[in-house]
C-alpha positions in Angstrom: 114.6 123.9 -14.9 111.8 122.5 -17.0 110.6 120.3 -14.1 110.7 123.3 -11.8 108.7 125.4 -14.2 106.1 122.7 -14.4 105.8 122.6 -10.6 105.5 126.4 -10.6 102.8 126.4 -13.2 100.9 123.7 -11.4 101.2 125.7 -8.1 100.0 128.8 -9.8 97.0 127.0 -11.3 96.1 125.4 -8.0 96.4 128.8 -6.3 94.2 130.4 -9.0 91.6 127.6 -8.7 91.6 128.0 -4.9 91.2 131.8 -5.1 88.4 131.4 -7.6 86.6 128.9 -5.3 87.0 131.1 -2.3 85.8 134.1 -4.2 82.8 132.2 -5.4 82.0 131.3 -1.7 82.5 134.9 -0.6 80.2 136.3 -3.3 77.5 133.7 -2.4 77.7 134.7 1.2 77.5 138.4 0.3 74.4 137.8 -1.9 72.7 135.8 0.9 73.3 138.6 3.3 76.0 136.8 5.3 78.2 139.9 5.6 80.3 138.9 8.6 81.2 135.5 7.0 81.7 137.1 3.6 84.1 139.8 5.0 86.2 137.0 6.5 86.4 135.2 3.1 87.2 138.4 1.1 89.9 139.4 3.5 91.8 136.1 2.8 91.8 136.6 -1.0 91.3 140.2 -1.8 95.0 140.8 -2.6 95.3 137.6 -4.6 92.7 138.6 -7.2 94.1 140.2 -10.4 93.6 143.9 -10.4 91.5 143.9 -13.5 88.9 141.7 -11.7 89.3 143.0 -8.2 87.1 146.1 -8.1 83.7 144.4 -7.4 85.0 141.9 -4.8 86.9 144.8 -3.1 83.6 146.9 -3.2 81.7 143.9 -1.7 84.4 143.6 1.0 84.1 147.2 2.0 80.3 147.0 1.9 80.3 144.1 4.3 81.7 146.3 7.0 79.5 149.3 6.1 76.3 147.2 6.3 77.4 145.8 9.6 77.9 149.3 11.0 81.7 148.8 11.5 82.6 152.2 10.3 86.4 152.1 11.0 86.9 148.8 9.1 84.7 150.1 6.3 86.8 153.2 6.0 90.0 151.2 5.8 88.6 148.9 3.2 87.3 151.7 1.0 90.6 153.5 1.3 92.4 150.4 0.1 89.9 150.0 -2.7 90.5 153.5 -4.0 94.3 153.1 -3.7 94.1 150.2 -6.0 91.4 151.7 -8.3 91.8 155.4 -8.4 89.1 155.9 -10.9 86.6 153.1 -10.2 84.1 152.0 -12.8 81.3 151.9 -10.3 80.5 155.5 -9.1 78.5 154.1 -6.1 81.9 153.5 -4.5 82.3 157.2 -4.0 78.7 157.5 -2.5 79.1 154.7 0.0 82.7 155.7 0.9 81.5 159.2 1.5 78.8 157.9 3.8 81.4 155.9 5.8 83.5 159.1 6.1 80.5 161.1 7.2 79.8 158.5 10.0 83.4 158.8 11.0 83.1 162.7 11.0 85.7 163.0 8.2 83.7 165.8 6.7 86.3 167.2 4.2 87.0 163.8 2.7 83.3 162.9 2.7 82.6 166.0 0.6 85.2 165.0 -2.0 83.6 161.6 -2.4 80.0 163.0 -2.7 81.1 165.5 -5.3 82.8 162.7 -7.3 79.5 160.8 -7.2 77.4 163.9 -8.2 79.7 164.5 -11.2 79.1 161.0 -12.4 75.4 160.7 -11.5 74.2 164.3 -11.6 70.5 163.4 -11.7 70.6 160.9 -8.8 68.7 162.4 -5.8 71.1 160.4 -3.5 73.9 162.9 -4.4 71.8 165.8 -3.2 70.8 163.9 -0.1 74.4 163.0 0.7 75.5 166.7 0.4 72.5 167.8 2.5 73.5 165.3 5.2 77.0 166.7 5.2 75.7 170.3 5.7 73.4 169.1 8.5 76.3 167.4 10.3 78.7 170.2 9.9 76.3 173.0 10.9 74.6 171.4 13.9 77.8 171.3 15.9 76.7 172.5 19.4 73.0 172.8 18.7 70.9 170.2 20.5 67.1 169.9 21.0 65.4 169.6 24.4 65.8 165.8 24.7 68.1 164.4 27.3 69.8 161.1 26.5 71.4 158.7 28.9 72.8 155.2 28.7 70.5 152.5 30.1 73.5 150.8 31.7 71.7 147.9 33.4 70.2 146.7 30.0 73.5 146.6 28.1 76.4 144.2 27.6 79.4 144.0 25.3 77.1 142.3 22.8 74.5 144.1 20.7 71.5 145.2 22.6 68.8 147.0 20.6 65.1 147.2 19.5 63.4 148.0 22.9 59.7 147.4 23.2 57.3 148.1 26.1 55.8 145.0 27.7 53.1 146.5 29.9 50.9 149.6 30.0 52.9 151.1 33.0 56.1 151.1 30.9 57.9 149.2 33.6 58.5 146.1 31.6 60.9 146.3 28.7 61.6 143.8 26.0 64.7 144.1 23.8 66.8 142.1 21.3 70.3 141.0 22.2 73.2 138.8 20.9 74.3 138.2 24.5 74.9 134.6 25.6 73.0 133.3 28.6 72.1 129.9 30.1 69.0 129.6 27.9 70.8 130.2 24.7 71.2 127.3 22.3 72.3 129.7 19.5 74.6 129.4 16.6 76.7 132.1 14.9 74.6 134.1 12.5 76.4 134.7 9.2 75.1 138.3 8.8 76.6 139.6 12.0 79.2 137.0 12.9 77.8 137.0 16.4 75.4 134.7 18.3 71.9 134.8 16.9 69.6 137.2 18.7 67.1 136.4 21.4 64.4 138.5 23.0 65.0 139.4 26.6 62.9 141.3 29.2 63.6 143.4 32.3 61.4 145.1 34.9 61.7 148.4 36.6 61.0 148.2 40.4 60.2 151.2 42.4 63.9 151.8 43.1 64.1 152.9 39.5 66.8 150.3 38.5 66.1 147.8 35.8 66.3 144.2 37.0 68.8 141.7 35.4 67.5 140.9 31.9 66.0 137.4 31.5 65.6 135.3 28.3 62.0 135.1 27.1 62.3 131.4 26.9 61.8 128.6 24.3 58.2 129.6 23.5 59.6 132.7 21.8 63.3 132.1 21.2 65.0 129.5 18.9 68.5 128.8 17.6 67.7 131.3 14.8 67.5 135.1 14.9 64.5 136.2 17.1 63.9 139.8 17.9 62.5 143.2 17.0 59.3 142.7 19.0 56.2 144.7 19.6 53.0 144.1 21.7 49.5 145.1 20.7 48.1 147.8 22.9 46.4 145.5 25.3 49.7 143.6 25.7 48.0 140.3 24.9 49.6 139.6 21.5 53.3 139.7 20.8 54.6 140.3 17.3 58.2 139.6 16.5 60.7 138.9 13.7 62.4 135.5 13.1 65.1 135.1 10.5 65.7 131.4 9.8 68.9 131.1 7.8 69.1 128.0 5.6 72.4 127.1 4.2 72.8 127.8 0.4 69.3 129.3 0.3 68.2 132.9 0.1 65.7 133.1 2.9 64.1 136.2 4.3 62.7 137.0 7.7 59.1 136.5 8.9 56.8 138.1 11.4 55.2 135.9 13.9 52.4 136.5 16.5 51.8 134.7 19.7 49.0 135.4 22.2 49.6 135.7 26.0 46.8 134.6 28.4 47.8 135.5 31.9 51.4 134.2 32.0 50.8 131.4 29.4 51.8 131.7 25.8 49.5 130.3 23.1 50.3 128.8 19.7 52.8 130.6 17.4 51.3 132.0 14.2 53.2 132.8 11.0 51.5 135.9 9.6 52.7 135.0 6.1 52.9 138.6 5.0 55.6 137.9 2.3 56.9 134.9 0.3 59.6 132.9 2.1 62.5 134.5 0.1 61.4 138.0 1.0 62.1 139.8 4.3 59.3 141.0 6.6 60.6 142.4 9.8 60.4 145.1 12.6 56.6 145.1 13.3 54.7 147.9 15.0 51.0 148.5 15.4 48.7 151.5 15.2 46.9 152.7 18.3 43.8 150.8 17.3 45.8 147.6 16.4 44.2 147.5 12.9 47.3 148.6 11.0 50.6 146.7 11.1 53.7 148.5 9.9 56.8 146.5 9.0 59.9 146.7 6.8 60.5 144.6 3.7 62.8 144.3 0.7 60.0 143.0 -1.6 59.7 144.1 -5.2 57.9 147.3 -5.8 59.7 149.3 -3.1 61.6 152.6 -3.4 65.0 151.2 -2.4 66.5 148.6 -0.3 64.4 148.2 2.9 61.1 150.1 2.9 58.3 150.6 5.3 55.1 148.7 4.3 51.7 148.2 6.0 48.8 145.8 6.1 45.4 146.5 7.6 42.4 144.6 8.9 38.8 145.4 9.7 38.8 144.2 13.3 40.8 142.3 15.9 41.1 138.7 14.9 40.5 139.3 11.2 43.1 138.4 8.6 45.6 141.0 7.5 45.1 142.4 4.0 47.6 142.9 1.1 50.8 144.7 1.8 51.0 148.4 0.7 54.1 150.5 0.5 53.6 153.7 2.5 55.2 155.8 -0.2 58.1 157.8 -1.5 57.9 160.6 1.1 59.1 158.2 3.8 60.8 155.5 1.7 64.0 156.3 -0.2 66.6 154.6 -2.3 68.3 153.7 1.0 67.1 151.8 4.0 64.0 152.6 6.2 63.8 150.4 9.2 62.4 150.0 12.7 59.1 151.9 12.4 57.2 152.8 15.5 53.6 154.1 15.4 52.2 156.5 17.9 49.0 158.4 17.4 49.1 160.0 13.9 52.9 159.9 13.9 55.3 157.3 12.5 58.9 157.2 13.7 61.5 155.3 11.7 65.3 154.9 11.1 66.7 155.8 7.7 70.0 156.2 5.9 68.3 157.7 2.9 67.1 161.0 4.3 69.5 163.8 5.2 71.1 162.7 8.5 74.3 162.8 10.6 75.7 159.5 9.4 74.6 155.9 9.4 70.9 155.4 10.4 69.2 158.4 11.9 65.8 158.5 13.6 63.0 160.5 11.9 59.5 161.5 12.8 56.8 161.6 10.1 53.5 163.5 10.7 50.5 163.8 8.4 50.2 167.0 6.4 47.1 168.7 5.2 47.4 167.2 1.7 47.3 163.6 2.8 51.1 163.2 2.7 53.8 163.3 5.4 56.1 165.9 7.0 59.5 164.3 7.7 61.6 165.6 10.5 65.1 164.5 11.6 64.9 164.0 15.4 68.2 166.0 15.7 71.0 165.8 18.3 71.4 164.3 20.8 69.0 161.6 19.7 70.9 161.2 16.5 74.7 160.9 16.2 77.2 160.2 13.4 76.7 156.5 14.0 73.7 154.3 13.7 70.7 155.4 15.8 67.5 153.4 15.5 64.6 151.5 17.0 63.0 154.4 19.0 59.9 153.7 21.2 58.0 156.3 23.2 55.3 156.3 25.9 51.9 157.1 24.6 51.3 160.2 26.8 54.9 161.5 27.3 58.1 162.2 25.4 59.9 159.6 27.3 61.3 156.4 25.7 64.2 154.3 24.6 66.3 153.7 21.5 69.4 151.9 20.3 72.7 153.5 19.2 76.2 152.5 18.1 77.5 156.0 18.9 81.0 156.6 20.4 80.3 156.9 24.1 83.0 156.3 26.7 80.4 154.7 29.0 79.0 152.4 26.3 79.3 148.7 26.8 80.1 148.0 23.1 78.2 147.3 19.9 74.6 148.5 19.9 73.5 149.8 23.2 70.1 150.9 24.6 69.7 154.6 25.6 66.9 156.4 27.4 65.6 159.7 26.2 63.2 162.2 27.7 62.3 165.8 27.2 63.7 168.0 29.9 60.4 168.4 31.7 58.8 166.8 34.7 57.0 163.6 33.6 53.2 163.4 34.2 52.8 160.5 36.6 49.9 159.1 38.7 50.3 156.2 41.1 48.2 153.6 42.8 49.8 151.9 45.8 48.7 149.7 48.6 49.4 146.8 51.0 47.9 143.3 51.3 47.2 141.9 54.8 45.5 138.8 56.4 42.0 140.0 57.4 42.1 138.1 60.7 45.7 138.6 61.9 46.6 141.8 60.2 49.9 140.3 59.1 51.2 141.5 55.7 51.1 139.0 52.9 54.1 138.6 50.5 53.7 137.2 47.0 50.1 138.1 46.6 49.2 138.8 43.0 47.6 142.2 42.2 45.9 142.6 38.8 45.0 146.1 37.6 42.5 146.3 34.8 42.0 149.7 33.1 39.0 150.9 31.2 41.4 151.3 28.2 41.8 147.5 28.1 45.2 147.4 29.8 45.9 144.6 32.2 48.9 144.9 34.6 50.1 142.4 37.1 52.5 142.6 40.0 53.3 140.6 43.2 53.6 142.1 46.6 57.0 142.5 48.2 58.0 141.1 51.6 56.4 144.1 53.2 53.1 143.2 51.5 53.3 146.4 49.4 52.7 147.0 45.7 52.4 150.0 43.4 51.5 150.8 39.8 52.0 153.8 37.6 48.5 154.5 36.1 47.0 156.8 33.5 44.8 159.8 34.2 41.1 159.8 33.3 40.5 156.1 33.5 38.4 153.7 35.6 40.3 150.8 37.2 39.3 147.4 38.7 41.9 145.9 41.0 41.9 142.2 42.0 44.1 140.7 44.7 44.7 137.0 45.1 46.9 134.6 47.0 47.0 130.8 47.5 44.9 129.9 50.6 42.9 133.1 50.6 39.7 134.4 48.9 40.2 136.9 46.1 39.3 140.5 46.8 38.7 143.5 44.6 38.2 147.2 44.6 37.5 150.0 42.1 38.8 153.5 41.7 38.9 156.3 39.1 41.9 158.5 38.2 39.6 161.2 36.7 40.6 164.7 37.8 43.9 163.7 39.5 46.7 166.2 39.6 50.2 165.3 38.5 51.9 163.3 41.1 48.7 162.1 42.8 49.0 158.9 44.8 45.9 156.7 45.5 46.3 154.3 48.4 44.3 151.3 49.5 44.5 148.2 51.6 43.4 144.7 50.7 42.4 142.4 53.6 42.3 138.9 52.3 40.3 136.2 54.1 42.0 132.9 54.8 40.2 129.7 53.6 41.9 127.5 56.2 39.0 127.9 58.6 35.2 128.4 58.2 34.3 132.0 57.2 31.2 133.5 58.8 28.8 135.3 56.5 27.2 138.0 58.7 23.7 139.4 58.4 22.0 136.3 57.0 18.6 136.2 58.9 15.8 133.7 58.9 12.3 134.0 60.3 12.1 132.5 63.8 12.1 128.7 63.7 11.9 128.8 59.9 14.2 128.3 56.9 12.7 131.4 55.1 15.3 134.0 54.3 14.3 137.5 55.5 14.4 140.5 53.3 17.1 141.9 55.5 19.4 139.2 54.3 19.4 140.3 50.7 22.5 142.5 50.9 24.6 139.8 52.6 23.3 137.2 50.1 24.2 139.3 47.1 27.6 139.9 48.5 28.0 136.1 48.8 27.0 135.7 45.1 29.7 138.3 44.2 32.2 136.5 46.4 31.6 133.2 44.5 31.9 135.0 41.2 35.1 136.7 42.2 36.5 133.2 43.2 35.3 131.1 40.3 37.5 128.0 41.1 36.3 127.4 44.7 33.8 124.7 45.8 32.2 125.3 49.2 30.1 124.0 52.0 27.4 126.4 53.2 27.1 125.5 56.9 24.1 126.6 59.0 24.2 126.6 62.8 21.4 127.0 65.3 21.3 127.9 69.0 20.8 125.1 71.6 17.1 125.7 72.2 14.9 122.8 70.9 15.8 119.2 70.4 19.0 118.1 68.6 17.0 116.5 65.8 14.8 119.5 65.2 17.9 121.8 65.2 19.7 119.6 62.7 16.7 119.5 60.4 16.2 123.3 60.6 19.9 124.0 60.0 19.9 121.7 56.9 16.9 123.5 55.4 18.5 126.9 56.2 21.8 125.9 54.5 19.8 124.7 51.5 17.9 128.0 51.3 21.2 129.8 51.0 22.4 127.3 48.3 19.2 127.8 46.4 19.6 131.5 46.4 23.1 131.2 45.0 22.0 128.8 42.3 19.1 131.1 41.3 21.7 134.0 41.0 24.0 132.2 38.6 26.3 130.1 40.8 26.9 126.5 39.4 25.2 123.9 41.6 28.3 121.5 41.7 30.2 124.2 43.5 27.8 124.2 46.5 27.1 121.8 49.3 24.4 122.5 52.0 25.4 121.3 55.5 23.2 121.6 58.5 25.1 121.4 61.8 22.4 122.3 64.2 23.8 123.1 67.7 26.8 120.7 67.4 29.5 123.4 66.9 29.0 126.3 69.3 30.7 129.6 68.4 34.2 130.3 69.8 34.5 133.8 71.2 36.9 135.9 69.2 39.0 138.8 70.4 36.6 141.2 68.7 33.6 139.7 70.5 35.4 139.8 73.9 36.3 143.5 73.3 32.7 144.3 72.6 31.2 142.3 75.5 33.0 142.3 78.8 31.3 139.1 80.0 33.0 137.1 77.2 36.6 135.9 77.0 38.5 135.1 73.8 38.7 131.4 73.2 35.6 130.5 75.3 33.0 128.2 73.5 29.4 129.3 73.8 28.1 125.9 75.0 24.7 125.3 76.5 26.4 124.9 79.9 28.2 128.3 79.6 25.1 130.1 78.4 22.7 128.8 81.1 25.2 129.9 83.7 25.1 133.5 82.6 23.3 135.8 85.2 20.7 137.3 83.0 18.5 136.7 79.9 20.1 139.6 77.9 23.5 138.1 78.0 22.1 134.6 77.2 20.3 136.0 74.2 23.5 137.6 72.9 25.2 134.2 73.0 22.3 132.5 71.3 22.5 135.1 68.5 26.2 134.4 68.0 25.5 130.6 67.7 22.9 131.2 65.1 25.1 131.7 62.1 25.9 130.8 58.5 29.5 129.9 57.5 31.3 129.2 54.3 34.0 126.6 54.2 36.2 126.2 51.1 36.6 122.4 50.4 38.3 122.6 47.0 39.8 125.3 44.7 40.1 123.4 41.4 36.6 123.9 40.0 36.6 124.4 36.2 33.6 125.9 34.4 32.5 123.6 31.6 
């Protein structure tokens, strides 16, 4: 019996040591923010801890689920805690259990917990806020505002999909954050959520109105760590995003990075260094002028847990200043997260203002005293669950947000929803088609670049039909550039000033192939001379513009003469005429290395085109205007027409890789 008692004592000591070790690990994970991993550890040991020491670990266990937004598991954990500790020493247990019950629409039970908390902390404003939230939730039953909300089905998976952000000025490219696994993921499990670390994905909205399959943003942006909660500046040239690089056994925060986009190439990643490494800076958004950056942080000096802060700068490219908390009207003792700036308004998610449960979305607008008016966005935007990361178009009440609401059509976890006021959106469109100038055939995969007077740059490629379209803004001037390999670039301009809603502007680009020489019409010389006539100026200026619109091409300027005069004289005259054109281009800003003057004299007679044959009945398409052909013509008028066709200036692209030094 003594031996058995010794074995039992040793076993109990080992069990106690093991439990203490596991509790220490669980507490460390909780303090580091590893809520998913901590919950797993607490679950293994929570009933093995002596009751006298169990309240705080049990509270942490329940808080893990609440902070993860797992309301059902949080309710079960809190109920178990209060069964074991009917009068807990920590009154916050009542507050947070009440918030969980509110999110689960258990209004009667939630009220009991809030009243318990108010009795123990009568001067804490969180008690009044909690009871105000309860009244808001109970009394807003069937009342909804004018917003319509629908699930953005194509963007969602069973993983968490959230934090949408527009990727272009036409609002037809959407970035968002997701824990989904894809072929480009080299992710590990993130302790905070217990899921794959987040990546940033993007999707596009073709004219059929259906979002394309989301694609990973790639290794320039995404890493094995948490990458997400992104926002572009307003010219869509710089992407700001959050990265949380979790280091084992270290308390590390999240950082905000910026990376510049030039065409489709990403530049060097920049750490904005807004906070010390141990402090979180996350969820960036920029003011309309890009001179104020709002973000959230848990740094000292705040009002509660996560607060909204801001930094400012004097101009684009300048360093950001010191971080400033935006104040107690917006920030509370709870969490304020996912700010979004638009005009004078700031939208944000909060669990510290009166709401329906979990995070709600709020709108803050400046008041006449220099403060803020705070407005809950109401149902159906908000729900008893977490609703957050709202974005809106600049001109319309149309946008996207994320929610964990109970929805029979939801995919699971956080899902992305679309919202819009129940009004017809204000829309203007520019559409067109790209063709081969010579054949009239449509050209697929041509790039169309739309540059607005507001600084926005949009890009699309033509479909198999050669078609393209953009949604544009009213009251702006636009420059449109079309390009395709093997063709000269082309451009046009239009203005959307004065357009009515639904207006469609249509245009056609006819691109000229560089496979054959391109005739430059209306370049004239004095008879038998290499002097450019004044009548040539318009054509020459157009040629200068063509060279500027196609800055990578190197060309031969080829001059041809008719067959009258000796071969030697004609070669020499043609060379001087070609050089005269080259000299004009150089004088008007075209780099000399891009230009070669070639005099061909009468060696390459003009070949009759279909257009020439249609205009002159005595010509047939494909016929060369040789000396023999011309002298056989019956009259001088027809001969002179052919001589005029042979006297021409052509451009031949010889390379397309010129780089301006």
